[in-house]
C-alpha positions as CSV (number, residue, x, y, z in Angstrom):
1,M,16.5,-73.5,-12.2
2,R,18.2,-76.8,-10.7
3,V,16.6,-77.5,-7.4
4,G,17.7,-80.1,-4.8
5,V,15.5,-81.3,-2.0
6,V,17.2,-82.3,1.1
7,G,14.8,-84.7,3.1
8,F,11.9,-86.7,1.4
9,G,9.4,-87.2,4.4
10,T,6.0,-85.5,4.9
11,I,7.3,-82.2,3.6
12,G,10.0,-83.1,1.4
13,K,8.1,-85.5,-0.9
14,R,5.3,-83.1,-1.6
15,V,7.8,-80.2,-2.2
16,A,9.9,-82.4,-4.5
17,E,7.0,-83.5,-6.5
18,A,5.7,-79.8,-6.4
19,V,9.2,-78.9,-8.1
20,L,8.5,-81.7,-10.9
21,R,5.3,-79.7,-11.9
22,Q,7.1,-76.4,-12.3
23,G,7.9,-75.4,-15.9
24,D,11.0,-73.1,-14.8
25,M,12.4,-75.5,-12.4
26,R,14.4,-79.0,-12.8
27,L,14.5,-81.4,-9.8
28,I,18.1,-82.6,-9.4
29,G,17.3,-85.0,-6.8
30,V,16.5,-85.8,-3.0
31,V,18.5,-86.8,0.0
32,K,17.4,-89.6,2.2
33,T,19.2,-90.7,5.2
34,T,17.2,-94.0,5.9
35,P,17.0,-96.7,3.3
36,D,13.1,-97.1,3.8
37,Y,10.0,-97.4,1.6
38,L,10.1,-93.7,0.9
39,A,13.5,-94.0,-0.6
40,Q,12.2,-96.9,-2.7
41,M,9.3,-94.9,-3.8
42,A,11.6,-92.1,-4.8
43,A,13.9,-94.2,-6.8
44,R,11.0,-96.1,-8.4
45,S,9.3,-92.9,-9.6
46,G,12.4,-91.8,-11.4
47,I,13.8,-89.2,-8.8
48,K,17.5,-89.5,-8.2
49,V,18.4,-90.6,-4.5
50,Y,21.3,-88.9,-2.8
51,V,22.7,-90.0,0.7
52,P,25.2,-89.0,3.3
53,D,28.4,-90.2,2.2
54,D,28.5,-92.8,5.1
55,K,25.3,-94.5,4.1
56,V,26.1,-95.2,0.6
57,D,26.9,-99.0,1.2
58,E,23.7,-99.1,3.5
59,F,21.4,-98.1,0.5
60,R,23.0,-100.2,-2.0
61,K,22.6,-103.2,0.1
62,A,18.9,-102.5,0.4
63,D,18.8,-102.5,-3.6
64,I,18.1,-98.8,-3.8
65,P,20.2,-97.0,-6.4
66,V,22.5,-94.1,-5.1
67,E,23.3,-91.3,-7.4
68,G,25.6,-89.5,-5.2
69,T,26.3,-87.9,-1.7
70,T,24.5,-84.9,-0.2
71,M,27.4,-83.0,-1.2
72,D,27.0,-84.0,-4.8
73,L,23.6,-82.9,-4.7
74,V,24.4,-79.4,-3.2
75,K,27.2,-79.0,-5.9
76,E,24.8,-80.0,-8.7
77,S,21.8,-77.7,-7.6
78,D,21.3,-74.0,-7.8
79,I,19.2,-73.9,-4.8
80,I,18.3,-76.1,-2.0
81,I,15.0,-76.8,-0.4
82,D,15.8,-78.2,3.1
83,A,13.0,-80.5,4.4
84,S,15.0,-82.0,7.2
85,P,13.7,-82.9,10.7
86,E,13.7,-79.8,13.1
87,D,17.2,-78.3,13.8
88,V,18.8,-80.7,11.1
89,G,18.6,-77.8,8.4
90,A,20.7,-75.4,10.4
91,E,23.3,-78.1,10.5
92,N,23.1,-78.8,6.8
93,K,23.5,-74.8,6.3
94,D,26.8,-74.7,8.4
95,R,28.1,-78.0,6.7
96,Y,27.0,-77.6,3.0
97,Y,25.3,-74.7,1.9
98,V,27.6,-71.9,3.2
99,P,30.7,-73.6,2.3
100,L,29.2,-74.3,-1.3
101,G,27.9,-71.0,-1.5
102,R,24.2,-72.4,-2.2
103,P,21.0,-70.6,-1.3
104,A,18.4,-72.5,0.7
105,I,14.9,-72.6,1.9
106,F,14.4,-73.8,5.3
107,Q,11.1,-75.1,7.0
108,G,9.4,-73.8,10.0
109,G,11.1,-76.2,12.6
110,E,14.2,-74.3,12.2
111,E,14.7,-71.2,14.4
112,A,14.0,-67.9,12.6
113,E,17.7,-67.1,12.9
114,V,18.6,-69.9,10.4
115,A,17.5,-67.5,7.6
116,D,17.8,-63.9,6.4
117,V,13.6,-63.7,6.3
118,S,10.9,-65.8,7.5
119,F,8.4,-66.2,4.6
120,N,4.9,-66.2,3.4
121,A,4.1,-65.6,-0.2
122,L,0.7,-63.3,0.5
123,A,2.5,-61.3,3.3
124,N,6.1,-60.5,2.4
125,Y,7.3,-62.0,-1.0
126,E,8.8,-58.8,-1.9
127,G,10.9,-58.9,1.2
128,A,12.4,-62.3,0.4
129,V,13.4,-61.2,-3.1
130,G,17.1,-62.0,-3.5
131,K,17.7,-63.3,0.1
132,R,20.1,-66.4,0.2
133,Y,18.3,-68.1,3.3
134,I,14.6,-68.0,3.5
135,R,12.6,-69.8,6.1
136,V,8.8,-70.9,5.1
137,V,7.2,-70.5,8.7
138,S,5.3,-73.6,10.0
139,C,1.9,-75.1,8.9
140,N,-0.3,-73.2,11.6
141,T,1.9,-70.0,11.1
142,T,1.5,-70.3,7.5
143,G,-2.2,-70.4,7.9
144,I,-2.4,-67.7,10.4
145,V,-0.3,-65.3,8.3
146,R,-2.6,-66.0,5.1
147,L,-5.5,-65.1,7.0
148,L,-4.2,-61.9,8.3
149,S,-2.6,-60.8,4.9
150,S,-6.0,-61.9,3.3
151,L,-7.9,-59.2,5.4
152,M,-5.4,-56.5,5.4
153,G,-4.5,-57.0,1.6
154,N,-8.3,-56.1,1.1
155,G,-8.5,-53.0,3.1
156,I,-9.7,-54.6,6.4
157,G,-7.4,-53.3,9.5
158,I,-6.7,-55.5,12.4
159,S,-6.0,-54.1,15.8
160,K,-5.4,-57.5,17.5
161,A,-5.8,-61.1,17.0
162,R,-6.5,-63.9,19.3
163,I,-6.2,-67.5,17.8
164,F,-6.9,-70.6,19.7
165,I,-5.5,-73.8,18.1
166,A,-6.7,-77.4,18.5
167,R,-3.8,-79.0,17.2
168,R,-3.8,-82.6,15.7
169,G,-2.0,-85.0,18.0
170,A,0.1,-86.6,15.3
171,D,0.3,-87.0,11.5
172,P,-1.3,-89.8,10.2
173,K,1.9,-92.0,9.8
174,E,3.4,-91.1,13.2
175,Y,2.5,-94.4,14.9
176,K,5.1,-93.7,17.6
177,K,2.9,-90.8,19.1
178,G,-0.3,-93.1,19.3
179,P,-2.9,-94.2,20.0
180,I,-3.6,-91.5,22.3
181,N,-6.8,-90.5,24.5
182,D,-5.8,-87.1,26.0
183,V,-5.9,-83.3,25.3
184,V,-2.6,-81.9,26.1
185,P,-1.7,-78.1,26.5
186,N,0.6,-77.5,23.7
187,P,2.5,-75.7,25.4
188,A,0.9,-75.0,29.0
189,T,2.3,-71.4,28.6
190,V,0.9,-68.5,26.9
191,P,1.7,-67.7,24.1
192,S,2.1,-70.7,22.1
193,H,5.0,-70.2,19.6
194,H,2.7,-69.4,16.5
195,G,2.0,-65.8,17.7
196,P,5.7,-64.8,17.8
197,D,6.4,-66.9,14.9
198,A,3.7,-65.0,12.8
199,R,5.4,-61.8,13.8
200,T,8.7,-62.9,12.3
201,V,6.6,-62.3,9.0
202,L,4.2,-59.5,10.3
203,P,6.2,-57.9,12.9
204,D,3.6,-55.0,13.7
205,I,0.5,-57.4,14.4
206,D,-0.7,-57.5,17.9
207,I,-1.3,-61.5,18.1
208,V,-1.5,-64.1,20.8
209,T,-2.1,-67.7,20.4
210,M,-2.9,-70.6,22.6
211,A,-2.9,-74.3,21.5
212,V,-3.8,-77.7,22.7
213,A,-3.1,-81.2,21.2
214,I,-6.1,-83.5,20.7
215,P,-6.4,-87.2,19.5
216,A,-6.9,-86.4,15.9
217,T,-4.6,-86.7,12.7
218,L,-6.2,-85.3,9.9
219,M,-5.9,-81.3,10.3
220,H,-5.7,-78.6,12.8
221,M,-8.6,-76.4,13.6
222,H,-8.2,-72.7,14.5
223,M,-10.6,-70.6,16.5
224,V,-10.1,-67.1,15.4
225,Y,-10.9,-63.9,17.4
226,M,-10.0,-60.5,15.8
227,E,-10.6,-57.0,16.8
228,L,-10.7,-54.9,13.5
229,D,-9.8,-51.1,13.1
230,G,-13.3,-49.9,12.2
231,Q,-16.8,-50.9,11.6
232,Y,-17.0,-53.8,8.6
233,R,-20.0,-55.8,7.2
234,R,-19.8,-59.3,7.3
235,D,-20.0,-59.2,3.6
236,D,-16.9,-57.4,3.4
237,V,-15.0,-59.8,5.3
238,V,-16.4,-62.9,3.2
239,E,-15.6,-60.9,0.0
240,A,-12.1,-60.3,1.1
241,L,-11.6,-64.1,1.8
242,A,-13.3,-65.3,-1.2
243,R,-11.3,-63.4,-3.6
244,T,-7.7,-64.2,-1.9
245,P,-5.7,-66.9,-3.4
246,R,-5.1,-70.0,-1.0
247,I,-8.3,-69.2,1.1
248,H,-11.2,-71.4,0.3
249,L,-14.8,-71.2,1.9
250,F,-16.5,-74.3,2.8
251,E,-20.3,-74.1,3.8
252,A,-22.4,-76.5,5.8
253,R,-25.4,-76.3,3.4
254,H,-22.9,-78.1,0.9
255,G,-22.2,-80.8,3.2
256,F,-19.1,-79.6,4.8
257,K,-19.7,-80.2,8.6
258,S,-16.3,-81.4,9.5
259,L,-12.8,-81.3,8.9
260,A,-12.9,-84.9,7.6
261,Q,-15.2,-83.9,4.8
262,I,-12.8,-81.5,3.8
263,V,-10.3,-83.8,3.4
264,E,-12.6,-86.1,1.4
265,W,-13.3,-83.0,-1.0
266,A,-9.5,-82.9,-1.7
267,R,-9.8,-86.7,-2.4
268,D,-12.6,-86.3,-4.7
269,L,-10.8,-83.6,-6.3
270,G,-8.1,-86.2,-7.3
271,R,-5.4,-84.5,-5.2
272,K,-2.6,-86.9,-4.5
273,R,-2.4,-87.9,-0.8
274,N,-5.8,-85.8,-0.1
275,D,-3.8,-82.5,0.1
276,V,-5.6,-79.4,1.2
277,Y,-3.1,-76.5,0.1
278,E,-5.7,-73.7,1.1
279,N,-6.8,-72.4,4.3
280,A,-10.1,-74.2,4.7
281,I,-12.4,-71.5,6.2
282,I,-15.7,-72.5,7.7
283,R,-17.9,-69.7,6.0
284,D,-20.8,-70.3,8.4
285,S,-18.6,-69.6,11.4
286,I,-17.7,-66.0,9.9
287,T,-19.2,-63.5,12.5
288,V,-19.2,-59.9,12.4
289,N,-20.2,-58.1,15.7
290,G,-19.3,-54.5,15.7
291,R,-15.5,-54.4,15.5
292,E,-15.2,-58.1,16.4
293,L,-14.6,-60.9,14.0
294,Y,-14.9,-64.5,14.8
295,L,-14.3,-67.6,12.4
296,M,-13.0,-71.2,12.4
297,M,-10.6,-72.6,9.9
298,G,-8.8,-75.9,9.3
299,I,-5.1,-76.3,8.5
300,H,-4.0,-79.4,6.7
301,Q,-0.3,-79.6,8.4
302,E,0.9,-81.9,5.8
303,A,0.3,-79.8,2.8
304,I,-0.2,-76.2,3.4
305,V,3.4,-75.0,3.4
306,T,3.9,-76.7,-0.2
307,P,3.0,-73.7,-2.5
308,E,5.1,-71.2,-0.2
309,N,8.1,-73.5,-0.7
310,I,7.9,-73.1,-4.5
311,D,7.4,-69.3,-4.2
312,A,10.3,-69.0,-1.9
313,V,12.5,-70.5,-4.6
314,R,11.4,-67.8,-7.1
315,A,11.6,-65.1,-4.6
316,A,15.3,-66.2,-3.8
317,T,16.4,-66.4,-7.3
318,R,14.6,-63.4,-8.9
319,M,12.7,-65.6,-11.2
320,A,9.2,-64.0,-11.0
321,G,7.3,-61.4,-9.1
322,K,4.9,-62.0,-6.4
323,W,1.6,-62.4,-8.4
324,E,3.3,-64.1,-11.3
325,S,5.0,-66.7,-9.0
326,I,1.7,-67.2,-6.9
327,R,-0.6,-67.9,-10.0
328,E,1.9,-70.3,-11.5
329,T,2.2,-72.3,-8.4
330,D,-1.4,-72.5,-7.8
331,R,-2.0,-73.3,-11.4
332,S,0.6,-76.3,-11.2
333,L,-1.0,-77.7,-7.9
334,G,-4.8,-77.4,-9.1
335,L,-5.7,-75.0,-6.3
336,V,-8.9,-73.3,-6.5
337,S,-8.6,-70.1,-8.6
338,E,-12.3,-69.3,-9.5
339,G,-12.9,-65.8,-8.2
340,K,-9.5,-65.2,-7.1
341,K,-7.6,-62.0,-7.7
342,Y,-4.1,-62.4,-8.5
343,G,-2.6,-58.8,-8.0
């Protein structure tokens, strides 16, 4: 399957490199709009760079080889993963993908209406099979939907979910947003967008979210309260989470006492850019009190949607079933698979 990636920023570069690891996909190239160091890195690593037709001379003056235009990339690809900045994906859809009849995967920064379905592999892979336009929900929503799906998929019903998010103030490279010394309601109204966004994937879930932005860059932290549909043991919850792909439990007794140490864990595993693709759930925080469940989890905003984009390609193009795709994506990216149940 010939895949083109439009955008080569925080998400695009990770997704493009993930495509390169797939045995059933071939990366045609990436679209860059600015002749910066990321464009240079793509070219130096052998990734073909495509640019808007009015930027060709600008890139060549910067000594960055240009393979062709955005239109050329779309024509040469069977499917597009659009990792453009917020709202640009919708513009690209109207300008390129619809006229050229190309299916496309969009990111969570786009409105849900841009796609036929909002997507999370654990939650609704089957509902995305054969769809032309799929939207992978945002990093926080991906983490929330994975958590809910991991419980419901193991027979633990949820009556309602209330999730409180401490959002990182900026990604590590976003110098224009810092330095900061503040805690900002994000937004001041309730709910934050994450709850309604989760319902685009799981429409029947009773969920409310609140969020604040904090002066940190590494990860988001979610503080979760759920009311379950019956009496469950803590061990039931722990087992359900431990066996679910893309969920990883971290324990304080093993030295995990902060999100920074979880990032260090990914670094020591040799993962490029210290990427944590999994929901990082603090096992010590898992508490069951009657029908109430409490826990805390970290979400690595830069990496968590990477495997979902790969699975969305397979769903759109009918290349593989749900568990076959999830298993292969996890294997290719080096996700922890010990004790996980694929199917």
